[in-house]
py3Dmol code that shows the C-alpha trace and the ligand (Angstrom):
import py3Dmol

protein = """\
ATOM      1  CA  MET A   1      30.704 -82.138 -39.640  1.00  0.00           C
ATOM      2  CA  HIS A   2      27.326 -80.737 -38.929  1.00  0.00           C
ATOM      3  CA  GLU A   3      27.988 -80.617 -35.239  1.00  0.00           C
ATOM      4  CA  ILE A   4      31.346 -78.927 -35.778  1.00  0.00           C
ATOM      5  CA  GLN A   5      29.787 -76.327 -38.047  1.00  0.00           C
ATOM      6  CA  PHE A   6      27.059 -75.654 -35.522  1.00  0.00           C
ATOM      7  CA  ALA A   7      29.552 -75.311 -32.671  1.00  0.00           C
ATOM      8  CA  GLU A   8      31.703 -72.891 -34.696  1.00  0.00           C
ATOM      9  CA  LYS A   9      28.697 -70.685 -35.389  1.00  0.00           C
ATOM     10  CA  GLU A  10      27.940 -70.701 -31.693  1.00  0.00           C
ATOM     11  CA  ILE A  11      31.502 -69.706 -30.904  1.00  0.00           C
ATOM     12  CA  ALA A  12      31.440 -66.840 -33.405  1.00  0.00           C
ATOM     13  CA  ALA A  13      28.127 -65.547 -31.996  1.00  0.00           C
ATOM     14  CA  THR A  14      29.462 -65.714 -28.446  1.00  0.00           C
ATOM     15  CA  GLU A  15      32.626 -63.877 -29.446  1.00  0.00           C
ATOM     16  CA  ASP A  16      30.518 -61.117 -31.021  1.00  0.00           C
ATOM     17  CA  LYS A  17      28.550 -60.855 -27.817  1.00  0.00           C
ATOM     18  CA  ILE A  18      31.732 -60.636 -25.731  1.00  0.00           C
ATOM     19  CA  LEU A  19      33.055 -57.901 -27.957  1.00  0.00           C
ATOM     20  CA  GLU A  20      29.815 -55.949 -27.710  1.00  0.00           C
ATOM     21  CA  LEU A  21      29.818 -56.255 -23.942  1.00  0.00           C
ATOM     22  CA  MET A  22      33.399 -55.078 -23.755  1.00  0.00           C
ATOM     23  CA  VAL A  23      32.616 -51.989 -25.811  1.00  0.00           C
ATOM     24  CA  ASN A  24      29.582 -51.258 -23.580  1.00  0.00           C
ATOM     25  CA  ALA A  25      31.641 -51.774 -20.432  1.00  0.00           C
ATOM     26  CA  ASP A  26      34.165 -49.263 -21.715  1.00  0.00           C
ATOM     27  CA  ALA A  27      31.455 -46.645 -22.286  1.00  0.00           C
ATOM     28  CA  ARG A  28      29.992 -47.338 -18.830  1.00  0.00           C
ATOM     29  CA  ASP A  29      33.400 -46.958 -17.283  1.00  0.00           C
ATOM     30  CA  LYS A  30      33.735 -43.540 -18.839  1.00  0.00           C
ATOM     31  CA  GLN A  31      30.291 -42.518 -17.576  1.00  0.00           C
ATOM     32  CA  VAL A  32      31.116 -43.690 -14.082  1.00  0.00           C
ATOM     33  CA  LYS A  33      34.324 -41.644 -14.102  1.00  0.00           C
ATOM     34  CA  ILE A  34      32.487 -38.496 -15.227  1.00  0.00           C
ATOM     35  CA  ALA A  35      29.813 -39.020 -12.570  1.00  0.00           C
ATOM     36  CA  GLN A  36      32.457 -39.501  -9.893  1.00  0.00           C
ATOM     37  CA  ALA A  37      34.170 -36.255 -10.861  1.00  0.00           C
ATOM     38  CA  GLU A  38      30.846 -34.396 -10.765  1.00  0.00           C
ATOM     39  CA  LEU A  39      30.035 -35.851  -7.379  1.00  0.00           C
ATOM     40  CA  LYS A  40      33.387 -34.745  -6.027  1.00  0.00           C
ATOM     41  CA  ALA A  41      32.912 -31.180  -7.287  1.00  0.00           C
ATOM     42  CA  GLU A  42      29.399 -31.011  -5.907  1.00  0.00           C
ATOM     43  CA  ALA A  43      30.456 -32.343  -2.511  1.00  0.00           C
ATOM     44  CA  ALA A  44      33.148 -29.672  -2.335  1.00  0.00           C
ATOM     45  CA  GLU A  45      30.615 -26.971  -3.250  1.00  0.00           C
ATOM     46  CA  ILE A  46      28.236 -28.190  -0.547  1.00  0.00           C
ATOM     47  CA  GLU A  47      31.030 -28.219   2.021  1.00  0.00           C
ATOM     48  CA  LYS A  48      31.780 -24.607   1.107  1.00  0.00           C
ATOM     49  CA  GLU A  49      28.109 -23.633   1.483  1.00  0.00           C
ATOM     50  CA  LYS A  50      27.959 -25.364   4.845  1.00  0.00           C
ATOM     51  CA  VAL A  51      30.886 -23.328   6.102  1.00  0.00           C
ATOM     52  CA  GLU A  52      29.257 -20.112   4.874  1.00  0.00           C
ATOM     53  CA  ALA A  53      25.952 -21.008   6.501  1.00  0.00           C
ATOM     54  CA  ARG A  54      27.686 -21.713   9.800  1.00  0.00           C
ATOM     55  CA  GLU A  55      29.424 -18.342   9.635  1.00  0.00           C
ATOM     56  CA  ARG A  56      26.129 -16.578   8.861  1.00  0.00           C
ATOM     57  CA  THR A  57      24.383 -18.313  11.733  1.00  0.00           C
ATOM     58  CA  ALA A  58      27.144 -17.312  14.138  1.00  0.00           C
ATOM     59  CA  GLU A  59      26.897 -13.682  12.969  1.00  0.00           C
ATOM     60  CA  ASP A  60      23.067 -13.708  13.252  1.00  0.00           C
ATOM     61  CA  GLU A  61      23.234 -15.161  16.729  1.00  0.00           C
ATOM     62  CA  LYS A  62      25.695 -12.515  17.781  1.00  0.00           C
ATOM     63  CA  GLN A  63      23.422  -9.756  16.454  1.00  0.00           C
ATOM     64  CA  LEU A  64      20.379 -11.339  18.026  1.00  0.00           C
ATOM     65  CA  SER A  65      21.946 -11.324  21.456  1.00  0.00           C
ATOM     66  CA  GLU A  66      23.031  -7.710  20.947  1.00  0.00           C
ATOM     67  CA  TRP A  67      19.480  -6.686  19.984  1.00  0.00           C
ATOM     68  CA  ARG A  68      18.064  -8.632  22.910  1.00  0.00           C
ATOM     69  CA  ALA A  69      20.331  -6.754  25.281  1.00  0.00           C
ATOM     70  CA  LYS A  70      19.295  -3.431  23.723  1.00  0.00           C
ATOM     71  CA  ARG A  71      15.648  -4.435  23.960  1.00  0.00           C
ATOM     72  CA  ASP A  72      15.903  -5.351  27.641  1.00  0.00           C
ATOM     73  CA  GLN A  73      17.642  -2.083  28.340  1.00  0.00           C
ATOM     74  CA  MET A  74      14.878  -0.109  26.605  1.00  0.00           C
ATOM     75  CA  ARG A  75      12.043  -2.060  28.155  1.00  0.00           C
ATOM     76  CA  ALA A  76      13.411  -1.184  31.565  1.00  0.00           C
ATOM     77  CA  GLY A  77      12.586   2.437  30.778  1.00  0.00           C
ATOM     78  CA  VAL A  78       8.964   1.814  29.725  1.00  0.00           C
ATOM     79  CA  ASN A  79       5.948   1.945  31.996  1.00  0.00           C
ATOM     80  CA  GLU A  80       4.938  -1.573  33.082  1.00  0.00           C
ATOM     81  CA  ASP A  81       1.230  -1.209  32.324  1.00  0.00           C
ATOM     82  CA  LEU A  82       2.031   0.017  28.847  1.00  0.00           C
ATOM     83  CA  LEU A  83       4.401  -2.920  28.320  1.00  0.00           C
ATOM     84  CA  ARG A  84       1.719  -5.357  29.391  1.00  0.00           C
ATOM     85  CA  HIS A  85      -0.752  -3.730  27.003  1.00  0.00           C
ATOM     86  CA  TYR A  86       1.824  -3.819  24.214  1.00  0.00           C
ATOM     87  CA  GLU A  87       2.594  -7.513  24.836  1.00  0.00           C
ATOM     88  CA  ARG A  88      -1.073  -8.423  24.809  1.00  0.00           C
ATOM     89  CA  VAL A  89      -1.798  -6.624  21.529  1.00  0.00           C
ATOM     90  CA  ALA A  90       1.409  -7.881  19.917  1.00  0.00           C
ATOM     91  CA  LYS A  91       0.542 -11.461  20.803  1.00  0.00           C
ATOM     92  CA  PHE A  92      -2.958 -11.079  19.444  1.00  0.00           C
ATOM     93  CA  ARG A  93      -2.233  -8.989  16.321  1.00  0.00           C
ATOM     94  CA  GLY A  94       1.394  -9.733  15.529  1.00  0.00           C
ATOM     95  CA  SER A  95       2.479  -6.150  16.206  1.00  0.00           C
ATOM     96  CA  GLY A  96       1.905  -3.924  19.207  1.00  0.00           C
ATOM     97  CA  ILE A  97       2.683  -0.501  17.785  1.00  0.00           C
ATOM     98  CA  SER A  98       1.443   1.337  14.739  1.00  0.00           C
ATOM     99  CA  GLU A  99       2.452   4.483  12.920  1.00  0.00           C
ATOM    100  CA  VAL A 100      -0.064   7.239  12.273  1.00  0.00           C
ATOM    101  CA  LEU A 101       0.059   8.579   8.727  1.00  0.00           C
ATOM    102  CA  ASP A 102      -2.388  10.983   7.140  1.00  0.00           C
ATOM    103  CA  HIS A 103      -4.809  10.784  10.098  1.00  0.00           C
ATOM    104  CA  LYS A 104      -4.939   7.009   9.816  1.00  0.00           C
ATOM    105  CA  CYS A 105      -3.730   4.147  11.992  1.00  0.00           C
ATOM    106  CA  MET A 106      -1.465   2.203   9.618  1.00  0.00           C
ATOM    107  CA  GLY A 107      -2.107  -0.974  11.611  1.00  0.00           C
ATOM    108  CA  CYS A 108      -5.835  -1.166  10.899  1.00  0.00           C
ATOM    109  CA  GLN A 109      -6.326   1.657   8.341  1.00  0.00           C
ATOM    110  CA  VAL A 110      -9.007   3.325  10.419  1.00  0.00           C
ATOM    111  CA  MET A 111      -9.252   7.139  10.469  1.00  0.00           C
ATOM    112  CA  LEU A 112      -8.482   8.626  13.884  1.00  0.00           C
ATOM    113  CA  ARG A 113     -10.754  11.095  15.597  1.00  0.00           C
ATOM    114  CA  PRO A 114      -9.262  14.629  15.454  1.00  0.00           C
ATOM    115  CA  GLN A 115      -8.648  14.714  19.230  1.00  0.00           C
ATOM    116  CA  ILE A 116      -6.797  11.382  19.177  1.00  0.00           C
ATOM    117  CA  TYR A 117      -4.788  12.466  16.144  1.00  0.00           C
ATOM    118  CA  ASN A 118      -3.713  15.651  17.939  1.00  0.00           C
ATOM    119  CA  ASP A 119      -2.726  13.712  21.043  1.00  0.00           C
ATOM    120  CA  VAL A 120      -0.548  11.399  18.983  1.00  0.00           C
ATOM    121  CA  ARG A 121       1.072  14.314  17.157  1.00  0.00           C
ATOM    122  CA  THR A 122       1.944  16.227  20.293  1.00  0.00           C
ATOM    123  CA  GLY A 123       3.322  13.070  21.906  1.00  0.00           C
ATOM    124  CA  GLN A 124       2.504  14.324  25.420  1.00  0.00           C
ATOM    125  CA  GLN A 125       0.840  11.099  26.397  1.00  0.00           C
ATOM    126  CA  THR A 126       0.631   7.523  25.182  1.00  0.00           C
ATOM    127  CA  VAL A 127      -2.312   6.937  22.888  1.00  0.00           C
ATOM    128  CA  VAL A 128      -3.668   3.627  21.673  1.00  0.00           C
ATOM    129  CA  CYS A 129      -5.808   3.089  18.570  1.00  0.00           C
ATOM    130  CA  ASP A 130      -9.512   2.866  19.408  1.00  0.00           C
ATOM    131  CA  SER A 131     -10.155   0.102  16.931  1.00  0.00           C
ATOM    132  CA  CYS A 132      -7.058  -2.131  17.005  1.00  0.00           C
ATOM    133  CA  GLN A 133      -5.563  -1.128  20.396  1.00  0.00           C
ATOM    134  CA  ARG A 134      -2.048  -0.751  19.017  1.00  0.00           C
ATOM    135  CA  VAL A 135       0.118   1.897  20.652  1.00  0.00           C
ATOM    136  CA  LEU A 136       0.251   4.806  18.218  1.00  0.00           C
ATOM    137  CA  TYR A 137       3.294   6.838  17.227  1.00  0.00           C
ATOM    138  CA  PHE A 138       3.890   9.664  14.823  1.00  0.00           C
ATOM    139  CA  ASN A 139       6.904  10.530  12.684  1.00  0.00           C
ATOM    140  CA  PRO A 140       6.669  14.002  11.089  1.00  0.00           C
ATOM    141  CA  ALA A 141       9.277  13.106   8.443  1.00  0.00           C
ATOM    142  CA  ASN A 142       7.173  10.218   7.164  1.00  0.00           C
ATOM    143  CA  GLU A 143       4.009  12.299   7.267  1.00  0.00           C
ATOM    144  CA  MET A 144       5.577  14.856   4.922  1.00  0.00           C
ATOM    145  CA  GLN A 145       6.772  12.146   2.564  1.00  0.00           C
ATOM    146  CA  ALA A 146       3.380  10.488   2.556  1.00  0.00           C
ATOM    147  CA  LEU A 147       1.549  13.672   1.681  1.00  0.00           C
ATOM    148  CA  GLU A 148       3.894  15.514  -0.638  1.00  0.00           C
ATOM    149  CA  PRO A 149       4.879  13.055  -3.336  1.00  0.00           C
ATOM    150  CA  GLU A 150       1.236  12.261  -3.979  1.00  0.00           C
ATOM    151  CA  HIS A 151       0.562  15.853  -4.966  1.00  0.00           C
ATOM    152  CA  LYS A 152       3.880  16.472  -6.644  1.00  0.00           C
ATOM    153  CA  ARG A 153       4.643  13.263  -8.455  1.00  0.00           C
ATOM    154  CA  SER A 154       1.428  12.398 -10.181  1.00  0.00           C
ATOM    155  CA  ARG A 155      -0.663  15.269 -11.346  1.00  0.00           C
ATOM    156  CA  ARG A 156      -4.187  15.134 -10.107  1.00  0.00           C
ATOM    157  CA  HIS A 157      -6.567  13.332 -12.366  1.00  0.00           C
ATOM    158  CA  HIS A 158      -9.148  15.816 -13.649  1.00  0.00           C
ATOM    159  CA  PRO A 159     -12.826  14.966 -13.800  1.00  0.00           C
ATOM    160  CA  LYS A 160     -14.477  14.927 -17.223  1.00  0.00           C
ATOM    161  CA  ILE A 161     -16.640  17.906 -17.999  1.00  0.00           C
ATOM    162  CA  ASP A 162     -19.448  15.855 -19.571  1.00  0.00           C
ATOM    163  CA  ALA A 163     -19.506  12.995 -17.022  1.00  0.00           C
ATOM    164  CA  PRO A 164     -23.035  11.850 -16.139  1.00  0.00           C
ATOM    165  CA  GLN A 165     -22.147  12.118 -12.457  1.00  0.00           C
ATOM    166  CA  ALA A 166     -20.298  15.012 -10.847  1.00  0.00           C
ATOM    167  CA  TRP A 167     -19.081  15.703  -7.309  1.00  0.00           C
ATOM    168  CA  TYR A 168     -18.475  19.154  -5.859  1.00  0.00           C
ATOM    169  CA  TYR A 169     -17.296  20.658  -2.614  1.00  0.00           C
ATOM    170  CA  ARG A 170     -18.916  23.780  -1.171  1.00  0.00           C
ATOM    171  CA  GLN A 171     -17.614  25.675   1.835  1.00  0.00           C
ATOM    172  CA  GLU A 172     -21.114  26.885   2.680  1.00  0.00           C
ATOM    173  CA  PHE A 173     -24.390  25.269   1.891  1.00  0.00           C
ATOM    174  CA  ALA A 174     -27.586  26.650   3.448  1.00  0.00           C
ATOM    175  CA  ASP A 175     -27.004  26.033   7.178  1.00  0.00           C
ATOM    176  CA  ALA A 176     -25.191  22.755   6.644  1.00  0.00           C
ATOM    177  CA  GLY A 177     -21.715  24.315   6.429  1.00  0.00           C
ATOM    178  CA  GLU A 178     -19.163  22.353   4.384  1.00  0.00           C
ATOM    179  CA  VAL A 179     -20.743  19.790   2.073  1.00  0.00           C
ATOM    180  CA  PHE A 180     -20.075  17.429  -0.790  1.00  0.00           C
ATOM    181  CA  LEU A 181     -22.662  17.681  -3.561  1.00  0.00           C
ATOM    182  CA  CYS A 182     -23.379  14.875  -5.963  1.00  0.00           C
ATOM    183  CA  PHE A 183     -25.212  15.526  -9.237  1.00  0.00           C
ATOM    184  CA  ALA A 184     -26.324  12.890 -11.676  1.00  0.00           C
ATOM    185  CA  ASN A 185     -27.962  13.120 -15.074  1.00  0.00           C
ATOM    186  CA  ALA A 186     -30.289  10.322 -16.102  1.00  0.00           C
ATOM    187  CA  ALA A 187     -33.214  10.105 -18.507  1.00  0.00           C
ATOM    188  CA  GLY A 188     -33.506  13.862 -18.985  1.00  0.00           C
ATOM    189  CA  GLN A 189     -33.559  14.539 -15.250  1.00  0.00           C
ATOM    190  CA  ALA A 190     -30.933  15.783 -12.819  1.00  0.00           C
ATOM    191  CA  THR A 191     -30.583  14.439  -9.261  1.00  0.00           C
ATOM    192  CA  ARG A 192     -28.877  16.272  -6.415  1.00  0.00           C
ATOM    193  CA  ARG A 193     -27.607  14.710  -3.195  1.00  0.00           C
ATOM    194  CA  VAL A 194     -25.984  16.740  -0.424  1.00  0.00           C
ATOM    195  CA  PHE A 195     -23.632  15.144   2.141  1.00  0.00           C
ATOM    196  CA  ASP A 196     -22.100  16.625   5.255  1.00  0.00           C
ATOM    197  CA  MET A 197     -18.376  16.668   4.420  1.00  0.00           C
ATOM    198  CA  HIS A 198     -17.289  15.573   7.913  1.00  0.00           C
ATOM    199  CA  THR A 199     -19.785  12.864   8.766  1.00  0.00           C
ATOM    200  CA  GLY A 200     -20.770  11.761   5.260  1.00  0.00           C
ATOM    201  CA  ARG A 201     -24.438  11.956   6.241  1.00  0.00           C
ATOM    202  CA  LEU A 202     -27.062  12.861   3.692  1.00  0.00           C
ATOM    203  CA  VAL A 203     -28.353  16.386   4.254  1.00  0.00           C
ATOM    204  CA  GLY A 204     -32.017  16.993   3.395  1.00  0.00           C
ATOM    205  CA  ASP A 205     -33.898  15.227   0.635  1.00  0.00           C
ATOM    206  CA  ILE A 206     -32.645  13.998  -2.713  1.00  0.00           C
ATOM    207  CA  LEU A 207     -33.772  16.641  -5.196  1.00  0.00           C
ATOM    208  CA  ILE A 208     -34.825  15.930  -8.775  1.00  0.00           C
ATOM    209  CA  ARG A 209     -35.242  18.587 -11.472  1.00  0.00           C
ATOM    210  CA  GLU A 210     -35.883  18.527 -15.195  1.00  0.00           C
ATOM    211  CA  GLY A 211     -32.923  18.731 -17.557  1.00  0.00           C
ATOM    212  CA  ASP A 212     -29.156  18.582 -17.276  1.00  0.00           C
ATOM    213  CA  PHE A 213     -27.718  19.304 -13.783  1.00  0.00           C
ATOM    214  CA  ARG A 214     -25.663  22.267 -14.997  1.00  0.00           C
ATOM    215  CA  HIS A 215     -28.841  23.994 -16.048  1.00  0.00           C
ATOM    216  CA  ALA A 216     -31.018  22.587 -13.279  1.00  0.00           C
ATOM    217  CA  PHE A 217     -28.775  23.533 -10.320  1.00  0.00           C
ATOM    218  CA  PRO A 218     -26.545  26.413 -11.516  1.00  0.00           C
ATOM    219  CA  GLU A 219     -26.582  28.195  -8.148  1.00  0.00           C
ATOM    220  CA  ASP A 220     -25.078  25.120  -6.399  1.00  0.00           C
ATOM    221  CA  ILE A 221     -22.238  24.709  -8.861  1.00  0.00           C
ATOM    222  CA  THR A 222     -21.084  28.316  -9.010  1.00  0.00           C
ATOM    223  CA  GLY A 223     -18.008  28.757  -6.824  1.00  0.00           C
ATOM    224  CA  ALA A 224     -17.870  25.076  -5.908  1.00  0.00           C
ATOM    225  CA  ILE A 225     -14.770  22.890  -6.341  1.00  0.00           C
ATOM    226  CA  ARG A 226     -15.219  20.014  -8.774  1.00  0.00           C
ATOM    227  CA  LEU A 227     -13.984  16.669  -7.404  1.00  0.00           C
ATOM    228  CA  ASN A 228     -13.261  13.183  -8.680  1.00  0.00           C
ATOM    229  CA  GLY A 229     -15.778  10.593  -7.622  1.00  0.00           C
ATOM    230  CA  SER A 230     -17.945   8.020  -9.300  1.00  0.00           C
ATOM    231  CA  TRP A 231     -20.343   5.573  -7.757  1.00  0.00           C
ATOM    232  CA  THR A 232     -23.260   3.851  -9.402  1.00  0.00           C
ATOM    233  CA  GLU A 233     -26.834   4.811  -8.617  1.00  0.00           C
ATOM    234  CA  ARG A 234     -27.311   1.418  -6.979  1.00  0.00           C
ATOM    235  CA  GLU A 235     -24.214   1.831  -4.765  1.00  0.00           C
ATOM    236  CA  MET A 236     -25.488   5.177  -3.582  1.00  0.00           C
ATOM    237  CA  GLU A 237     -28.922   3.757  -2.876  1.00  0.00           C
ATOM    238  CA  ASN A 238     -27.224   1.135  -0.708  1.00  0.00           C
ATOM    239  CA  TRP A 239     -25.422   3.838   1.249  1.00  0.00           C
ATOM    240  CA  GLY A 240     -28.725   4.892   2.782  1.00  0.00           C
ATOM    241  CA  ILE A 241     -28.339   8.090   4.776  1.00  0.00           C
ATOM    242  CA  GLU A 242     -24.569   7.876   5.209  1.00  0.00           C
ATOM    243  CA  MET A 243     -21.795   7.375   2.693  1.00  0.00           C
ATOM    244  CA  PRO A 244     -19.144   4.795   3.665  1.00  0.00           C
ATOM    245  CA  MET A 245     -15.806   5.862   5.120  1.00  0.00           C
ATOM    246  CA  THR A 246     -13.912   4.761   1.991  1.00  0.00           C
ATOM    247  CA  ALA A 247     -15.991   7.063  -0.241  1.00  0.00           C
ATOM    248  CA  LEU A 248     -15.706   9.933   2.237  1.00  0.00           C
ATOM    249  CA  ASP A 249     -11.937   9.409   2.488  1.00  0.00           C
ATOM    250  CA  SER A 250     -11.420   9.447  -1.263  1.00  0.00           C
ATOM    251  CA  LEU A 251     -13.383  12.708  -1.599  1.00  0.00           C
ATOM    252  CA  HIS A 252     -11.351  14.279   1.207  1.00  0.00           C
ATOM    253  CA  ILE A 253      -8.080  13.214  -0.401  1.00  0.00           C
ATOM    254  CA  ASP A 254      -9.140  14.582  -3.780  1.00  0.00           C
ATOM    255  CA  LEU A 255     -10.315  17.836  -2.220  1.00  0.00           C
ATOM    256  CA  GLU A 256      -6.958  18.209  -0.507  1.00  0.00           C
ATOM    257  CA  ALA A 257      -5.185  17.579  -3.810  1.00  0.00           C
ATOM    258  CA  ALA A 258      -7.472  20.050  -5.622  1.00  0.00           C
ATOM    259  CA  GLN A 259      -6.829  22.739  -3.008  1.00  0.00           C
ATOM    260  CA  TYR A 260      -3.101  22.052  -3.110  1.00  0.00           C
ATOM    261  CA  GLU A 261      -3.204  22.377  -6.886  1.00  0.00           C
ATOM    262  CA  MET A 262      -5.102  25.679  -6.705  1.00  0.00           C
ATOM    263  CA  LYS A 263      -2.711  27.000  -4.086  1.00  0.00           C
ATOM    264  CA  SER A 264       0.423  26.078  -6.037  1.00  0.00           C
ATOM    265  CA  ARG A 265      -1.099  27.566  -9.185  1.00  0.00           C
ATOM    266  CA  THR A 266      -1.740  30.925  -7.525  1.00  0.00           C
ATOM    267  CA  SER A 267       1.622  30.944  -5.743  1.00  0.00           C
ATOM    268  CA  ALA A 268       3.401  30.109  -9.016  1.00  0.00           C
ATOM    269  CA  LYS A 269       1.810  33.195 -10.558  1.00  0.00           C
ATOM    270  CA  SER A 270       2.770  35.537  -7.731  1.00  0.00           C
ATOM    271  CA  GLU A 271       6.202  33.993  -7.135  1.00  0.00           C
ATOM    272  CA  LYS A 272       8.130  35.539 -10.019  1.00  0.00           C
ATOM    273  CA  PRO A 273       7.678  39.242  -9.292  1.00  0.00           C
ATOM    274  CA  ALA A 274       8.028  38.626  -5.560  1.00  0.00           C
ATOM    275  CA  ALA A 275      11.256  36.637  -5.920  1.00  0.00           C
ATOM    276  CA  VAL A 276      13.260  39.520  -7.352  1.00  0.00           C
ATOM    277  CA  PRO A 277      13.116  41.949  -4.416  1.00  0.00           C
ATOM    278  CA  THR A 278      13.736  39.178  -1.850  1.00  0.00           C
ATOM    279  CA  GLU A 279      16.839  38.025  -3.672  1.00  0.00           C
ATOM    280  CA  GLN A 280      18.153  41.543  -3.902  1.00  0.00           C
ATOM    281  CA  ALA A 281      17.498  42.120  -0.229  1.00  0.00           C
ATOM    282  CA  ALA A 282      19.355  38.925   0.628  1.00  0.00           C
ATOM    283  CA  SER A 283      22.446  39.875  -1.331  1.00  0.00           C
TER     284      SER A 283
END
"""
ligand_1 = """\
1
ZN
Zn -5.585 0.801 14.590
"""
view = py3Dmol.view(width=600, height=400)
view.addModel(protein, "pdb")
view.setStyle({"model": 0}, {"cartoon": {"style": "trace"}})
view.addModel(ligand_1, "xyz")
view.setStyle({"model": 1}, {"stick": {}})
view.zoomTo()
view.show()
């Protein structure tokens, strides 16, 4: 009896297990079916992408061979020495030509000497950049875009009247010609530095007078154009007798903007009365 009872219990437990397994198998079956459907959809999507990629590649290859043919045709018209130079620079620097914008080689960002800049602008001869050797070219349309929006879009930032350091431009200064002047107030004293506006070299000695620079150097400030510029005393000490190109550039750019601003202000004033007679004459 005992053995029978034991065996029956075993049977019941096994039946439970079978039932459980069957339920699980059903759920698994469903999961497998879902996964198979997903796989099928994904495979179809990938097939579609493959076809698209093949089409793109064919189109790219067609364009590439067209461009290659155009390139060969154009190269045939270029001086061989120049081509060799171009190839060499392109291999070394990744590009063999560079646009000139705002007196600068866009390839290496170095300012061009005025003579070189003029040669590039006139386009009479081929000019290469002194510092990076790229062949230079000039596009007047881009030059206008590069210069104009800067003045027109963002209004020039105006220097603070009570700043401890102030930069000015003077057209004439003793016999130095055009200069940038830098004044600084510190500890009750005013310091004056004078720089040649073209070379950035310090002109004469650094002058120190008692009091605020506006009262200490009034004759230098009168008639001068106030500019944006701020460098620490330590930076300027490190400059030695010549300010770096970046500082000189930023003063030149601000001066240009200041002059542009002054010009447009005066022309805006005189425009209105002048516009009436011209319009009448035109009609
Ligand atoms: Zn360059």
